[in-house]
N, C-alpha and C positions, 0 to 999 in steps of 0.2 A: 592847623597845627595838630599833631598827633596827641591824643589824650594820653596822660600819664597816671599811673596808680602808685599810691604809697600808703603805708600806714600813718594815720594822723597821730599827732603829738599834741601836748598841751598848748603849744603855741597856735594850733589851729582851732582852739576851743570856741572863740568868738565866731568864726566863719561856720563851724560845724552847727553851733546853736542857731544861727540865723537860718541855715538851710533846713534844719529839722523843725523849727517853728513854722516855717512855710509848709512843710509836709503835714504837720498836725492840723494846720488851719484849712488847707485845700483838700485834704483826704482824711477826714475824721474817721471814716469807716475802716481804714487800713491799719490804725494804730490803737492800742488800748489807752495810752495816755492822751490827755487833751492838750491843746496849745496853751491854755491858761495854767494848767499844772506844771508844764515844763518852764514856761516863762517865769514862773515864780521862784524857780530854783537858782541858787547863787552860782556865780561863774565857777566857783570851785568845784562844784558838781560836775560841770562839763568837763573841766580840766582833769578830774579824777577819772572820768570815763575814758579819757585819752592817755592815761598815765603810761609812761615808758617802762621798759623792762623785759627781760627775755621770757619770763613766764607770767604773763599778765592774767587777771581774772577775766578780762574783756579786752577787745581791741576794735578799732573802726578803721576800714579801708576807705580812702578817698580817691575820687577820680578828678583829675584837673585838666581843664581845657583852657588854654591861653592863660594860664596861671591862677584861674578861678575855680573854686570847688564846685564841681558840676554833678556830683553823685557820691552816695555813701553807702556802705553796708557794714553792720556790726557782727561780731562773733562773741559769744559768751561761753565760757568753759564752766563745767560743773566742778564743784570742789568736793562733794561727798564721795566717799569711797565706792559706794555701789553704783554710782552714775558718772564716775569720771570718764567713762568711755564715750560720753555723749557731749555735744556742743550745740549751741542754738544760734542760728542766723537771725539777726533781728535789725529793725531800723533801716531797711533797704529802701532807698529813695533816689530817684533821678528826676529832676524838674522837667517839665514839658519842653522847655527851650533847649535841652540837651539830649533829648530822646532821638530814636532812629540812627544812633552812632554805634551801637553795640555796647554801650557803657555798662547796662544792666548785666549782661552776660559776663563781661569782664570782671565786674564787681563780684558776682557769684563765684566765678572760677578762682578769684584772688582769695576769697574767704575760704574755700574748700582747700586751697593750697596752704593757707595758714592752718587749718585743722589737721591736714596730713603731717605737717612738720611738728605737731605737738605729740609727743609720745603717749600711746595708749588711747588716743581719740579714734573711734571707729565708726562714729555716726554723727551726722549734723542734721538737726531738725529745724522746722520753721512752720509758721502759719501764714495762710493767705486767705484774704476775704473771698467768701463763697460768691462766684460770679465775676471774679477778676480773671477771665480767661487768659488775657495776655501775660499776666504774671505767672499764672499757674503753668503755662505752656513754656515760659523761659525756665522755670525751675525744673520742669520735666526734662527740657533738652539738656540741663546741666546734671541730670542723674537722680533728682528727687522723684519719690514715688508717694502718691496719697495713701494714707492709711486710716483715715477717719475724718468725720466732719462733726465739729462741736456747734450744736444748735445754740442760738442766743448767746454768742460768745461776747458780743460787745453791744452795748446800747448806744444807739445814735439817733438823734433827732426824733425821739418819741417811738423809735422802733428798735429792732434787734438785727445784728448781722451775724451770720454763722461764719465759722473759720474752718478752713480745710487743713488738716495736719499732714505734713509731708516730711519725708526723711530720705537722706542720701547715705548709703553705705560706703565708707572709704576703703576701697580695695587696695590690698597690699600684697606683695609677693608672698607666696606659700611659706618660703624660708625666712621671710622678714628682710628688710632692706639692709639690716647690719651684715648680711652675709655678702653683699656685693663687694667684689675686689677689684683692685687695679694692679696691672702688671705692665712692664715695658712691652712695647710693640715688637714681636719677634721680626727680624729682617725678612723672613720669608712670607710674612703676612702683609708687608708694606704695600705691595701692588693691590692687594684686594682692598685695603683701606682706601687707597687713592681712587679706586674705581667707585666704590660706594660714596665717597666724599664728594666727588665730582657730580655724581648723579643727584645727591642731596642739594648741592649748591644750585644745580639747574632747577630743580623742583622749587626751591626757596625763592630764587630770582623770578621765576615764572609766577609764582603765587604773589610776589610783591609787585607784579606789574612792571618790572624793570626791563623785560625783553619779551619777544614774541616767542612762539613755540619753536620756530626755526633757529632762533638766535641763542636759546636757552643753553644747550649743550656746549657750543663753542665758546660762549661768554664764561660758563662755569669753568671750562678748561684753562682759559686765559687767567681768570681770577685766581684759581688754585695755584697755577704755575707762579704767579707773582708772590703769593704767600710762602710757597714752599721753599724752605732752606735747602741748601746743597746737602745731599746725603740723608740717611735716615734719622739722624739726631746730631745736634750740635750742642756746645755746652749750654746754650741758651734755649734750646728747643727740646721738648719732651713729648713723645708720642706713647700713649698708653692704650691698652685693651681694657675694656670694662667687662668683667665676668659676672654671671649671675650668681655665683657662689665661689667658695675656695678654689675648686677646680671644675667649676661648672662651665655651661656653654657661653659663647661669646654673647654679650648684650649690646656692645657698641664700643665707641672710640671716644677718647679725649685727648686733645692736643693743646698744650699749653706752652708758654714761653716766659722767659724772664726779659723784661723790658726796662730800659733806662730812660725815664722821661723827666726832663728838667732836673736832672741830677738825683732822682729818686727812683730806686730799683723796686719793681713790683712785678706781679704775675699777670698775665693776660691769657684768657681761654680763647684760642682761635677757632676751636671746633669741639662740640659736644653733640654726638649723635648716638642715639639709641636706635637699634634695629626694630622694625615693626613688631615682630613677635615678642619683643621683651619691653614694649612700651606700657606704660601705666602701671607699673610694678615697683616703683620707687628707686629704679636704678640711677636715673639722673640725679636725683636728690642725694642718694648715697655716695655717688661718685664725687659730687662737688664737696660733700662734707669730708670725704676722705682726702680730697686735694688740698683742703685747708691745712690739715696736719702736715702734708708734705711741703707746702709753701712756708709755713711758719718754721719748720725745721731747717729752712735755707735762709732764715733771717728776714724774710719778707713779710710785709704787714698789710698788703693789699691785693685784691684780685679783681681784675676788670674783665668785662666780656662785651660781646656785641649781640643784640637780639633784634630780629625784625619786628617792625611795629605791629604787624598783623599777627604775630605768634603770641596770642593772649595767654595760652596755657604755660609757655615757657616764662613769660614776664611774671605771671603769678607766682611760679615756682621760685624764680629768682628773688622775688620781693619777699616771699615766705621765709627765704634763707638769709635775709638781711641785706640784700643788694638794693642800691638806690640809683635812680637814674642820674647819669652825668653826662649831659650833652646827648649824643646818639648812642651812648653805651650805657652799661650798668657797672656798678663796682661795689665791692664790700670791703669795709675797713676791719682788719682782724685785730682782736685784742692781743696785748703783749703777753 
């Protein structure tokens, strides 16, 4: 079964506590707290750590495999005025039975996505035990850079363990994500969008292992033809261009539709594609946030979308924006 990631809530407190006590017991060198210290804390402490809310002081992302919590990573935000631009990744743990599945990287990416979604946060820091080469390599692959080593950071079993301090800078577009704009797709640009979309579908299907290299393009053409409505737009289908700024260069496309399922009308994103030169600059996040206002203006209260299981970066972004897994898709309930 494909692992799923989600932000933990107070209802997960017992499961989270059990997993973390295991971590403190088996890996005392990796954590500042001891198993005994944490075990003595009341249930309410664990529930408070997982408190819900749009602007929490801290949050924890959990990875679930077959419905069981199989990994966690926390993120704490600074409250003081001079340090609000920083956050700290803490309590990262994947038990041995769940390793070698890429859960560690997915958890780190999900935490970084949560940090990017928080206005004003520019850097995420962490510490890792000196000598834990596997963990340090994972963090470096996710963009963390070591900036110092703290000797005698933790006392363990009559000795001391040093901690390597690492930081990841959260890159944003030079003009800021708020300048991203959506506009209706001009008819003369429709052919270019279709060509790019089919190529993207082929790449995604190939990466997902659904087709061979020879089958990728024909299958993508067939899939796209089945989805595509007659004409450039119908009353229920909307094709948009994502611009890097008010009148800036093209950053990508967004295709969404109004669907009626079981008597409830809601929005569904068929295609969100950012062009390679414009990626990792916040345009996808800004486009989805702009879409929320458009959808709510039409009296709709839900947005659904589909994401490939291997696309961990996209899943992390959607989770950071409030989307939750529903079957094979993800969806977000919009406030009234």
